[in-house]
MARDOZA-884121 format. One record per residue (C-alpha): residue in one letter; x, y, z negated. Coordinates in steps of 0.001 Angstrom, whole numbers, plus 500000, padded with zeros to 6 digits. Example, Ala and Ser with C-alpha at 12.3 -4.5 7.8 and 13.67 -1.06 7.14 Angstrom:
! MARDOZA-884121
+------+--------+--------+--------+
! code !      X !      Y !      Z !
+------+--------+--------+--------+
!    a ! 512300 ! 495500 ! 492200 !
!    s ! 513670 ! 498940 ! 492860 !
+------+--------+--------+--------+
This chain:
! MARDOZA-884121
+------+--------+--------+--------+
! code !      X !      Y !      Z !
+------+--------+--------+--------+
!    m ! 430222 ! 519597 ! 265371 !
!    t ! 430758 ! 515824 ! 265386 !
!    d ! 432955 ! 513954 ! 262922 !
!    d ! 435407 ! 513159 ! 265735 !
!    a ! 435638 ! 516833 ! 266668 !
!    i ! 436282 ! 517792 ! 263038 !
!    v ! 439094 ! 515220 ! 262807 !
!    e ! 440603 ! 516453 ! 266082 !
!    t ! 440487 ! 520079 ! 264921 !
!    k ! 442147 ! 519086 ! 261644 !
!    a ! 445002 ! 517475 ! 263581 !
!    q ! 445356 ! 520560 ! 265789 !
!    k ! 445503 ! 522770 ! 262716 !
!    a ! 448203 ! 520604 ! 261127 !
!    a ! 450386 ! 520822 ! 264239 !
!    l ! 449928 ! 524588 ! 264518 !
!    r ! 450561 ! 525036 ! 260786 !
!    a ! 454018 ! 523464 ! 261071 !
!    k ! 454939 ! 525689 ! 264015 !
!    q ! 453621 ! 528865 ! 262381 !
!    k ! 455409 ! 528261 ! 259094 !
!    a ! 458707 ! 528364 ! 260989 !
!    l ! 457673 ! 531559 ! 262800 !
!    r ! 456639 ! 533224 ! 259565 !
!    e ! 459883 ! 532265 ! 257852 !
!    a ! 461846 ! 533804 ! 260742 !
!    a ! 459778 ! 537014 ! 260583 !
!    f ! 460233 ! 537172 ! 256808 !
!    r ! 464020 ! 537009 ! 257236 !
!    k ! 464017 ! 539466 ! 260147 !
!    y ! 461971 ! 542280 ! 258600 !
!    g ! 462693 ! 542056 ! 254877 !
!    e ! 461076 ! 544923 ! 252982 !
!    t ! 460282 ! 546966 ! 256089 !
!    a ! 457128 ! 544945 ! 256859 !
!    p ! 455452 ! 545426 ! 253440 !
!    q ! 456290 ! 549134 ! 253577 !
!    a ! 454702 ! 549326 ! 257037 !
!    l ! 451481 ! 547855 ! 255638 !
!    k ! 451570 ! 550469 ! 252888 !
!    s ! 451968 ! 553263 ! 255443 !
!    h ! 448842 ! 552109 ! 257322 !
!    g ! 446608 ! 551823 ! 254255 !
!    i ! 443081 ! 550450 ! 254720 !
!    g ! 441174 ! 553561 ! 255751 !
!    f ! 440454 ! 551862 ! 259091 !
!    a ! 438088 ! 549434 ! 257293 !
!    g ! 435643 ! 552205 ! 256391 !
!    v ! 435473 ! 551372 ! 252669 !
!    n ! 436451 ! 554081 ! 250223 !
!    a ! 437579 ! 554232 ! 246585 !
!    p ! 436475 ! 553372 ! 243955 !
!    a ! 435693 ! 550123 ! 245800 !
!    w ! 437281 ! 546862 ! 244643 !
!    v ! 440040 ! 545169 ! 246650 !
!    s ! 441046 ! 541553 ! 246169 !
!    a ! 444810 ! 541196 ! 246505 !
!    f ! 447283 ! 538361 ! 245910 !
!    f ! 450814 ! 537881 ! 244681 !
!    p ! 452878 ! 536553 ! 247601 !
!    i ! 454379 ! 533076 ! 247509 !
!    g ! 457133 ! 531878 ! 249797 !
!    e ! 457301 ! 533863 ! 253023 !
!    e ! 453851 ! 535455 ! 252785 !
!    l ! 453742 ! 539103 ! 253816 !
!    d ! 453955 ! 541001 ! 250526 !
!    p ! 450837 ! 543150 ! 249903 !
!    l ! 452087 ! 544730 ! 246667 !
!    p ! 453410 ! 548013 ! 248152 !
!    l ! 450023 ! 548423 ! 249865 !
!    i ! 448277 ! 547644 ! 246580 !
!    d ! 450348 ! 550321 ! 244830 !
!    r ! 449048 ! 552836 ! 247357 !
!    l ! 445444 ! 551681 ! 246933 !
!    i ! 445638 ! 551947 ! 243144 !
!    g ! 446950 ! 555481 ! 243595 !
!    e ! 443957 ! 556236 ! 245833 !
!    g ! 441535 ! 555061 ! 243149 !
!    f ! 440677 ! 551541 ! 244296 !
!    g ! 440118 ! 548811 ! 241726 !
!    v ! 442130 ! 545630 ! 242202 !
!    c ! 441233 ! 542035 ! 241456 !
!    l ! 442967 ! 538708 ! 242074 !
!    p ! 441542 ! 535332 ! 243121 !
!    v ! 441248 ! 532502 ! 240627 !
!    m ! 440868 ! 528835 ! 241594 !
!    v ! 438112 ! 527112 ! 239610 !
!    g ! 438207 ! 523676 ! 241217 !
!    k ! 438754 ! 521731 ! 244416 !
!    g ! 436039 ! 522390 ! 246980 !
!    k ! 434744 ! 525450 ! 245125 !
!    p ! 434843 ! 529136 ! 246100 !
!    l ! 437367 ! 531368 ! 244397 !
!    v ! 436372 ! 533672 ! 241564 !
!    f ! 437871 ! 537172 ! 241415 !
!    r ! 439008 ! 538781 ! 238169 !
!    a ! 440103 ! 542369 ! 237549 !
!    w ! 443822 ! 543092 ! 237409 !
!    k ! 446083 ! 546096 ! 236970 !
!    p ! 449883 ! 546345 ! 236842 !
!    g ! 451184 ! 545143 ! 233485 !
!    d ! 448337 ! 542692 ! 232788 !
!    d ! 449364 ! 539224 ! 231641 !
!    l ! 448915 ! 536515 ! 234270 !
!    n ! 448727 ! 532745 ! 234284 !
!    e ! 450987 ! 530880 ! 236718 !
!    v ! 449185 ! 527901 ! 238209 !
!    m ! 449997 ! 525376 ! 240952 !
!    w ! 452210 ! 526448 ! 243862 !
!    g ! 453440 ! 529377 ! 241748 !
!    i ! 450194 ! 531310 ! 242245 !
!    k ! 449549 ! 533980 ! 239618 !
!    e ! 446029 ! 534504 ! 238286 !
!    p ! 444402 ! 536828 ! 235732 !
!    r ! 443489 ! 535375 ! 232369 !
!    d ! 439930 ! 534200 ! 231666 !
!    s ! 439328 ! 537311 ! 229551 !
!    a ! 439562 ! 539582 ! 232628 !
!    p ! 436162 ! 540682 ! 234010 !
!    v ! 434751 ! 538871 ! 237060 !
!    i ! 434516 ! 541153 ! 240121 !
!    e ! 432785 ! 540786 ! 243494 !
!    p ! 435259 ! 542623 ! 245757 !
!    d ! 434293 ! 544961 ! 248573 !
!    i ! 437492 ! 544191 ! 250495 !
!    v ! 439371 ! 540882 ! 250566 !
!    l ! 443018 ! 540754 ! 251619 !
!    a ! 444009 ! 537288 ! 252818 !
!    a ! 447354 ! 535718 ! 253655 !
!    l ! 447594 ! 533543 ! 256757 !
!    l ! 449840 ! 531531 ! 259052 !
!    a ! 448131 ! 532319 ! 262373 !
!    f ! 445388 ! 534561 ! 263736 !
!    d ! 443631 ! 535149 ! 267024 !
!    d ! 441786 ! 538110 ! 268494 !
!    r ! 438394 ! 536744 ! 267380 !
!    g ! 439508 ! 536843 ! 263752 !
!    y ! 439982 ! 533152 ! 263108 !
!    r ! 442849 ! 532528 ! 260715 !
!    l ! 444919 ! 529522 ! 259825 !
!    g ! 445553 ! 529091 ! 256113 !
!    y ! 446997 ! 526209 ! 254134 !
!    g ! 444142 ! 523784 ! 254661 !
!    g ! 442366 ! 523987 ! 251306 !
!    g ! 439378 ! 525940 ! 252630 !
!    f ! 439269 ! 528169 ! 249544 !
!    y ! 438985 ! 531438 ! 251458 !
!    d ! 436441 ! 530076 ! 253944 !
!    r ! 434106 ! 529008 ! 251134 !
!    t ! 434735 ! 532248 ! 249263 !
!    i ! 434116 ! 534534 ! 252243 !
!    a ! 430930 ! 532666 ! 253146 !
!    r ! 429614 ! 533066 ! 249575 !
!    l ! 430705 ! 536686 ! 249198 !
!    k ! 429055 ! 537773 ! 252459 !
!    t ! 425701 ! 536525 ! 251163 !
!    i ! 426067 ! 538988 ! 248265 !
!    k ! 427423 ! 542137 ! 249934 !
!    p ! 428873 ! 543394 ! 253241 !
!    a ! 432446 ! 542680 ! 252184 !
!    v ! 435275 ! 543395 ! 254642 !
!    v ! 437970 ! 540747 ! 255054 !
!    i ! 441441 ! 541811 ! 256191 !
!    g ! 444069 ! 539235 ! 257111 !
!    l ! 447676 ! 540314 ! 256481 !
!    a ! 450184 ! 538964 ! 258969 !
!    y ! 453353 ! 539519 ! 260919 !
!    d ! 452645 ! 540411 ! 264547 !
!    e ! 454496 ! 537273 ! 265616 !
!    l ! 451806 ! 535053 ! 264066 !
!    r ! 449177 ! 535913 ! 266700 !
!    v ! 448090 ! 532955 ! 268865 !
!    d ! 445668 ! 532725 ! 271772 !
!    a ! 443174 ! 530647 ! 269779 !
!    v ! 443142 ! 529225 ! 266268 !
!    p ! 441464 ! 525791 ! 266142 !
!    h ! 438346 ! 526103 ! 263990 !
!    n ! 435314 ! 524235 ! 262754 !
!    d ! 431809 ! 525544 ! 262182 !
!    y ! 432574 ! 526315 ! 258534 !
!    d ! 435707 ! 528395 ! 259246 !
!    q ! 435094 ! 532082 ! 258502 !
!    p ! 436659 ! 534738 ! 260760 !
!    v ! 438135 ! 537869 ! 259230 !
!    d ! 437009 ! 541365 ! 260221 !
!    w ! 440440 ! 542915 ! 260660 !
!    i ! 444071 ! 541891 ! 260929 !
!    l ! 446643 ! 544272 ! 259468 !
!    t ! 450162 ! 543782 ! 260815 !
!    p ! 453274 ! 545945 ! 260456 !
!    s ! 452432 ! 547499 ! 263833 !
!    g ! 448941 ! 548495 ! 262677 !
!    p ! 445351 ! 547295 ! 262237 !
!    r ! 443477 ! 545197 ! 264815 !
!    k ! 439682 ! 544916 ! 264762 !
!    c ! 438677 ! 541365 ! 265512 !
!    a ! 436486 ! 540776 ! 268545 !
!    g ! 434264 ! 538256 ! 266757 !
!    n ! 433087 ! 540810 ! 264184 !
+------+--------+--------+--------+
């Protein structure tokens, strides 16, 4: 992909990001707690990975679809849970073990992370927030590239499954992407799981 194409894709992403943020905010207001409970009711059995596998979760910020009810179910089913930790700009995330009640650090943007004393984990399933998704599994995040670098690294280590969590309204025909953008394997919405055509 040429430098001009990369710049053009970046501009397309920025325009779509602004539109999708408004859509996600509207969905957040419309569904309230019913959407997180719907995710919990679906579980992640569709992904074909069973407990005691490790799942990377996240604490929601802003209008992100809250995964915590789903995480409560997974803990009850025997899954281990870890959370992503940022270690520097341009670097993949590191995952550290977490369980309810553990102390957390609050870092930029209000993101909560486990303390450095928590063990490092290579998760079997990664749950990812997003602003847009398409049927091929390409997702639009916030532009930092953290999950793309992390997914690329993790998939060289193990056959990890990546599940994007999203409101149904965030689907688009095509998410602009560059060669380094990593598609997810599944999208889980309140209406149910969708296997992505690109995986």
